[in-house]
MIDO-323320 format. One line per field, with one value per atom (N, C-alpha, C, CB): residue in three letters; atom name; x, y, z. Coordinates in nm, 2 decimals. Atoms other than C-alpha are relative to their C-alpha. Glycine has a CB too. Layout:
// residues N
resn <- (ALA;...)
name <- (CA;...)
east <- (X;...)
north <- (Y;...)
up <- (Z;...)
// end
This chain:
// residues 84
resn <- (UNK;UNK;UNK;UNK;UNK;UNK;UNK;UNK;UNK;UNK;UNK;UNK;UNK;UNK;UNK;UNK;UNK;UNK;UNK;UNK;UNK;UNK;UNK;UNK;UNK;UNK;UNK;UNK;UNK;UNK;UNK;UNK;UNK;UNK;UNK;UNK;UNK;UNK;UNK;UNK;UNK;UNK;UNK;UNK;UNK;UNK;UNK;UNK;UNK;UNK;UNK;UNK;UNK;UNK;UNK;UNK;UNK;UNK;UNK;UNK;UNK;UNK;UNK;UNK;UNK;UNK;UNK;UNK;UNK;UNK;UNK;UNK;UNK;UNK;UNK;UNK;UNK;UNK;UNK;UNK;UNK;UNK;UNK;UNK;UNK;UNK;UNK;UNK;UNK;UNK;UNK;UNK;UNK;UNK;UNK;UNK;UNK;UNK;UNK;UNK;UNK;UNK;UNK;UNK;UNK;UNK;UNK;UNK;UNK;UNK;UNK;UNK;UNK;UNK;UNK;UNK;UNK;UNK;UNK;UNK;UNK;UNK;UNK;UNK;UNK;UNK;UNK;UNK;UNK;UNK;UNK;UNK;UNK;UNK;UNK;UNK;UNK;UNK;UNK;UNK;UNK;UNK;UNK;UNK;UNK;UNK;UNK;UNK;UNK;UNK;UNK;UNK;UNK;UNK;UNK;UNK;UNK;UNK;UNK;UNK;UNK;UNK;UNK;UNK;UNK;UNK;UNK;UNK;UNK;UNK;UNK;UNK;UNK;UNK;UNK;UNK;UNK;UNK;UNK;UNK;UNK;UNK;UNK;UNK;UNK;UNK;UNK;UNK;UNK;UNK;UNK;UNK;UNK;UNK;UNK;UNK;UNK;UNK;UNK;UNK;UNK;UNK;UNK;UNK;UNK;UNK;UNK;UNK;UNK;UNK;UNK;UNK;UNK;UNK;UNK;UNK;UNK;UNK;UNK;UNK;UNK;UNK;UNK;UNK;UNK;UNK;UNK;UNK;UNK;UNK;UNK;UNK;UNK;UNK;UNK;UNK;UNK;UNK;UNK;UNK;UNK;UNK;UNK;UNK;UNK;UNK;UNK;UNK;UNK;UNK;UNK;UNK;UNK;UNK;UNK;UNK;UNK;UNK;UNK;UNK;UNK;UNK;UNK;UNK;UNK;UNK;UNK;UNK;UNK;UNK;UNK;UNK;UNK;UNK;UNK;UNK;UNK;UNK;UNK;UNK;UNK;UNK;UNK;UNK;UNK;UNK;UNK;UNK;UNK;UNK;UNK;UNK;UNK;UNK;UNK;UNK;UNK;UNK;UNK;UNK;UNK;UNK;UNK;UNK;UNK;UNK;UNK;UNK;UNK;UNK;UNK;UNK;UNK;UNK;UNK;UNK;UNK;UNK;UNK;UNK;UNK;UNK;UNK;UNK;UNK;UNK;UNK;UNK;UNK;UNK;UNK;UNK;UNK;UNK;UNK;UNK)
name <- (N;CA;C;CB;N;CA;C;CB;N;CA;C;CB;N;CA;C;CB;N;CA;C;CB;N;CA;C;CB;N;CA;C;CB;N;CA;C;CB;N;CA;C;CB;N;CA;C;CB;N;CA;C;CB;N;CA;C;CB;N;CA;C;CB;N;CA;C;CB;N;CA;C;CB;N;CA;C;CB;N;CA;C;CB;N;CA;C;CB;N;CA;C;CB;N;CA;C;CB;N;CA;C;CB;N;CA;C;CB;N;CA;C;CB;N;CA;C;CB;N;CA;C;CB;N;CA;C;CB;N;CA;C;CB;N;CA;C;CB;N;CA;C;CB;N;CA;C;CB;N;CA;C;CB;N;CA;C;CB;N;CA;C;CB;N;CA;C;CB;N;CA;C;CB;N;CA;C;CB;N;CA;C;CB;N;CA;C;CB;N;CA;C;CB;N;CA;C;CB;N;CA;C;CB;N;CA;C;CB;N;CA;C;CB;N;CA;C;CB;N;CA;C;CB;N;CA;C;CB;N;CA;C;CB;N;CA;C;CB;N;CA;C;CB;N;CA;C;CB;N;CA;C;CB;N;CA;C;CB;N;CA;C;CB;N;CA;C;CB;N;CA;C;CB;N;CA;C;CB;N;CA;C;CB;N;CA;C;CB;N;CA;C;CB;N;CA;C;CB;N;CA;C;CB;N;CA;C;CB;N;CA;C;CB;N;CA;C;CB;N;CA;C;CB;N;CA;C;CB;N;CA;C;CB;N;CA;C;CB;N;CA;C;CB;N;CA;C;CB;N;CA;C;CB;N;CA;C;CB;N;CA;C;CB;N;CA;C;CB;N;CA;C;CB;N;CA;C;CB;N;CA;C;CB;N;CA;C;CB;N;CA;C;CB;N;CA;C;CB;N;CA;C;CB;N;CA;C;CB;N;CA;C;CB;N;CA;C;CB)
east <- (-0.03;-0.15;-0.10;0.14;0.11;-0.42;0.06;-0.08;-0.05;-0.38;-0.05;-0.05;0.04;-0.38;-0.06;0.13;0.06;-0.61;0.01;-0.14;0.00;-0.60;-0.11;0.14;0.10;-0.90;0.03;-0.14;-0.02;-0.85;-0.12;0.13;0.12;-1.10;-0.02;0.03;0.04;-1.27;0.07;0.02;-0.08;-1.03;0.02;0.13;-0.05;-0.96;0.13;-0.11;-0.13;-0.59;0.05;0.10;-0.06;-0.41;0.15;-0.06;-0.14;-0.03;0.07;0.07;-0.09;0.22;0.11;0.06;-0.10;0.45;0.15;0.00;-0.13;0.75;0.02;0.01;-0.02;0.70;0.11;-0.13;-0.11;1.01;-0.06;0.12;0.06;0.80;-0.15;0.02;0.14;0.46;-0.09;-0.02;0.06;0.32;-0.09;0.10;0.08;0.04;0.05;-0.16;-0.06;0.22;-0.11;0.12;0.09;0.05;-0.04;0.06;0.03;0.07;-0.04;0.12;0.05;-0.15;-0.06;-0.11;0.05;-0.25;-0.07;0.11;0.08;-0.52;0.02;-0.15;-0.02;-0.43;-0.10;0.15;0.11;-0.73;0.03;-0.12;-0.05;-0.53;0.05;0.12;-0.03;-0.54;0.11;-0.12;-0.09;-0.32;0.13;-0.06;-0.12;-0.05;0.12;-0.02;-0.12;0.30;0.07;0.10;-0.06;0.43;0.13;-0.10;-0.13;0.81;0.05;0.10;-0.03;0.85;0.15;-0.06;-0.14;1.23;0.05;0.08;-0.04;1.26;-0.03;-0.06;0.04;1.11;0.11;-0.13;-0.10;1.42;-0.05;0.09;0.06;1.22;0.09;-0.13;-0.09;1.39;-0.04;0.00;0.04;1.18;-0.06;-0.11;0.06;1.00;-0.14;-0.03;0.12;0.70;-0.05;0.02;0.06;0.46;-0.11;-0.05;0.09;0.23;-0.10;0.07;0.11;-0.11;-0.10;-0.07;0.12;-0.38;-0.11;-0.03;0.10;-0.68;-0.14;0.04;0.14;-1.06;-0.06;-0.08;0.07;-1.23;-0.14;0.01;0.13;-1.53;-0.12;0.01;0.11;-1.74;-0.07;0.06;0.06;-1.79;0.06;0.03;-0.06;-1.60;0.10;-0.11;-0.09;-1.35;0.14;0.02;-0.13;-1.03;0.11;0.01;-0.12;-0.69;0.12;-0.03;-0.11;-0.37;0.02;0.13;-0.02;-0.28;0.15;-0.08;-0.14;0.07;0.01;0.08;-0.01;0.17;0.14;-0.05;-0.13;0.46;0.03;0.02;-0.04;0.65;0.01;0.13;-0.03;0.74;-0.10;0.14;0.09;0.50;0.08;-0.06;-0.08;0.78;0.01;0.15;0.00;0.79;-0.13;0.03;0.13;0.42;-0.01;-0.11;0.00;0.46;0.08;0.05;-0.09;0.75;-0.07;0.13;0.08;0.54;-0.11;-0.06;0.11;0.24;0.05;-0.08;-0.05;0.46;0.05;0.12;-0.07;0.64;-0.08;0.12;0.08;0.37;-0.08;-0.09;0.08;0.23;-0.05;0.09;0.05;-0.01;0.04;-0.15;-0.03;0.07;-0.10;0.01)
north <- (0.14;0.65;-0.04;-0.01;0.05;0.44;-0.05;-0.11;0.05;0.36;-0.14;0.09;0.14;-0.01;0.00;-0.09;0.03;-0.11;-0.15;0.06;0.14;-0.42;-0.01;-0.04;0.02;-0.56;-0.12;-0.01;0.11;-0.78;-0.01;0.01;0.02;-0.90;0.13;-0.11;-0.12;-0.58;0.13;-0.02;-0.12;-0.33;0.02;0.01;-0.03;-0.16;0.08;0.09;-0.06;-0.07;0.07;-0.10;-0.08;0.19;0.00;0.14;0.01;0.12;0.14;-0.08;-0.12;0.39;-0.01;0.01;0.01;0.47;-0.02;0.12;0.01;0.47;-0.14;0.10;0.14;0.10;-0.06;-0.08;0.08;-0.10;-0.14;-0.02;0.13;-0.42;0.03;-0.09;-0.02;-0.40;-0.12;0.05;0.12;-0.69;0.03;-0.11;-0.01;-0.72;-0.12;-0.01;0.10;-0.91;-0.05;0.05;0.07;-1.14;0.08;-0.13;-0.07;-0.91;0.15;0.01;-0.13;-0.60;0.08;-0.03;-0.10;-0.29;0.11;0.05;-0.11;-0.04;0.12;-0.03;-0.12;0.31;0.10;0.06;-0.08;0.54;0.15;-0.01;-0.13;0.85;0.02;0.04;-0.01;0.91;0.10;0.02;-0.11;1.22;-0.01;0.13;0.01;1.10;-0.03;-0.10;0.04;1.09;-0.11;0.13;0.12;0.75;-0.03;-0.13;0.03;0.71;-0.13;0.12;0.14;0.33;-0.02;-0.10;0.03;0.33;0.06;0.06;-0.06;0.55;-0.09;0.13;0.09;0.26;-0.11;-0.06;0.11;0.04;-0.14;0.03;0.13;-0.26;-0.11;0.00;0.11;-0.60;-0.06;-0.10;0.06;-0.75;0.09;-0.10;-0.08;-0.63;0.05;-0.09;-0.07;-0.40;0.08;0.10;-0.08;-0.20;0.09;-0.09;-0.09;0.09;0.03;0.14;-0.02;0.15;0.11;-0.13;-0.08;0.42;-0.11;0.12;0.11;0.22;0.06;-0.09;-0.03;0.23;-0.12;0.04;0.11;0.01;-0.01;0.02;0.02;-0.13;0.00;-0.12;0.01;-0.19;0.13;-0.06;-0.13;0.18;0.11;0.03;-0.09;0.34;0.10;0.08;-0.09;0.49;-0.01;-0.05;-0.01;0.61;0.00;0.13;0.01;0.55;-0.06;-0.09;0.06;0.37;-0.15;0.08;0.14;0.00;-0.02;-0.10;0.04;-0.10;-0.15;0.07;0.15;-0.46;-0.04;-0.06;0.05;-0.65;-0.14;0.03;0.13;-0.96;-0.07;-0.01;0.06;-1.02;0.06;0.02;-0.06;-0.99;0.09;-0.12;-0.09;-0.83;0.14;-0.06;-0.14;-0.54;0.07;-0.01;-0.06;-0.49;0.05;-0.10;-0.04;-0.48;0.13;-0.11;-0.12;-0.23;0.12;-0.03;-0.11;-0.01;0.05;-0.04;-0.03;-0.02;0.08;-0.12;-0.06;0.08;0.15;-0.08;-0.13;0.37;0.10;-0.03;-0.09;0.51;0.10;-0.07;-0.11;0.85;0.08;0.09;-0.08;1.02;0.15;-0.02;-0.14;1.38;0.08;0.05)
up <- (-0.04;-2.10;0.10;0.05;-0.09;-1.93;0.13;-0.07;-0.13;-1.56;0.01;0.11;-0.03;-1.48;0.14;-0.01;-0.13;-1.20;0.03;0.00;-0.05;-0.99;0.10;0.06;-0.09;-0.82;0.08;-0.07;-0.09;-0.51;0.09;0.08;-0.09;-0.24;0.07;0.10;-0.08;-0.13;-0.04;0.14;0.03;-0.29;-0.15;0.07;0.13;-0.62;0.02;-0.09;-0.02;-0.64;-0.13;0.04;0.10;-0.85;0.03;-0.02;-0.03;-0.87;0.01;-0.10;-0.01;-0.76;-0.10;0.15;0.11;-1.05;0.06;-0.08;-0.06;-0.80;0.06;0.11;-0.06;-0.70;-0.08;-0.02;0.06;-0.76;-0.03;0.10;0.02;-0.73;-0.02;0.12;0.03;-0.90;0.03;-0.14;-0.04;-0.71;0.13;0.03;-0.12;-0.45;0.09;-0.03;-0.09;-0.17;0.10;0.07;-0.09;0.08;0.12;0.05;-0.12;0.38;-0.04;0.10;0.05;0.32;0.12;-0.10;-0.10;0.52;-0.07;0.09;0.05;0.42;0.09;-0.02;-0.08;0.54;-0.05;-0.02;0.04;0.53;-0.02;0.09;0.02;0.44;-0.14;0.10;0.14;0.07;-0.04;-0.08;0.04;0.07;0.09;0.02;-0.08;0.32;-0.09;0.12;0.08;0.18;0.07;-0.01;-0.05;0.24;-0.07;0.00;0.06;0.18;0.05;0.03;-0.05;0.21;0.02;-0.09;-0.03;0.17;0.13;-0.11;-0.13;0.48;0.12;0.02;-0.11;0.69;0.02;-0.03;-0.01;0.63;0.01;0.12;0.01;0.54;-0.05;-0.08;0.03;0.50;-0.14;0.10;0.12;0.22;-0.10;0.04;0.11;-0.09;0.05;-0.12;-0.03;-0.07;-0.12;0.12;0.11;-0.29;0.07;-0.11;-0.04;-0.25;-0.11;0.04;0.10;-0.42;0.06;-0.03;-0.04;-0.41;0.00;-0.10;-0.02;-0.30;0.03;0.11;-0.03;-0.29;0.06;-0.13;-0.07;-0.03;-0.05;0.16;0.07;-0.22;0.09;-0.09;-0.10;0.09;0.02;0.13;-0.03;0.16;-0.09;0.15;0.10;-0.13;0.07;-0.07;-0.07;0.12;-0.08;0.15;0.07;-0.05;0.10;-0.09;-0.09;0.10;-0.08;0.12;0.06;0.03;0.05;0.02;-0.04;0.04;-0.01;-0.10;0.00;0.14;0.02;0.12;0.00;0.07;0.03;-0.13;-0.05;0.22;-0.03;0.15;0.02;0.14;0.14;-0.08;-0.13;0.51;0.11;0.04;-0.11;0.81;0.10;0.08;-0.09;1.02;-0.06;0.01;0.06;0.77;0.02;-0.15;-0.03;0.81;0.14;-0.03;-0.14;1.19;0.02;0.09;-0.01;1.15;-0.05;-0.07;0.06;0.92;0.10;-0.13;-0.09;1.16;0.12;0.04;-0.11;1.45;-0.03;0.06;0.03;1.27;-0.08;-0.07;0.09;1.04;0.09;-0.09;-0.06;1.15;-0.11;0.10;0.11;0.91;0.02;-0.01;0.00;0.81;0.08;-0.14)
// end
């Protein structure tokens, strides 16, 4: 089965099959840890969110893109995220 890719400004995204919402939301955060395990439900976020494997096109850096419906969820994630 072919993997769907999404290209947005500066990034190529590869959807996580566990995403409940397969949408790139307005509030986005690139995390430069491609192998970090990110369990988004454990962050107790209020709104919708999605996770993608990501390639930053500027320098071809691999990582993950977390997108959020609400800016408060992005702030909560940034405060609580600790890479493995």
